[in-house]
N, C-alpha and C positions, 0 to 999 in steps of 0.2 A: 633313364635319360642321362646323357653325357653332357658335361659342360667343359668348355675350353677357357682357360685363363690366359690372357695375353698381357704381357708386360709392356708398358709404355716406355719410350726412350727415356734415358736417364733424366730424372727430375720432373719430367712432364706429368701433369696430373696431380702433383703434390703441392704445387703452388696455389695459393688462394688468390683470387682476383680481388684486390683492395677496393676497386670501384663497386663490385657487386656486394661486398661486405658493407661498405658505406651506404649503399642504396638500401639494402635490407634493414640496416640500423635506422636510417631515416624514416622508412616506411613504418617500422615498429614504433618509433617515437611519435610519429603522427597519429597512429591508432591510440596510443596512450594519452596524448593530449586531447584527442577527440572524446575519449571516454571520460576524462577528467572534466571537460567542459560540459558534457551531457549530464554527468552526475550533479555538478554544481547548478546547472540551469534548471534541474528538476526541484531544487530546494526552494522553499518559500523565502520571501524577503526577510521574515523574522529569523529563519534559520541562518540565512546568510549574514544578517546583522550579528547574530550570536558568534559567528566566526570572524567578525570585524570586516565583512565584505559587503559590497552592494553590487547590483547587476552590472554596472559599468566596469567593475574590476574583473569580471569573469574571463574575458579573453586573455588578459595579462596573467592571471593566476593559472589558467589552463596551460599556458606556454612556459612560464617561468617559475611557477609555484608561488606560495605566499611569502612575501618578504616584509 
């Protein structure tokens, strides 16, 4: 089998689209926050209290982390 390699015009194909990079980063961050929330929501109230948290803190902690 033979393959043909074609070069793109100068510079084309080398630039990365900042919008797509930002979008992919935002999606990845969303998955991380969702996983953090799910992990915390599975904990008992006693376990959360041991971390200094209550159920009302979970959305804030999932997004911003514990402060």
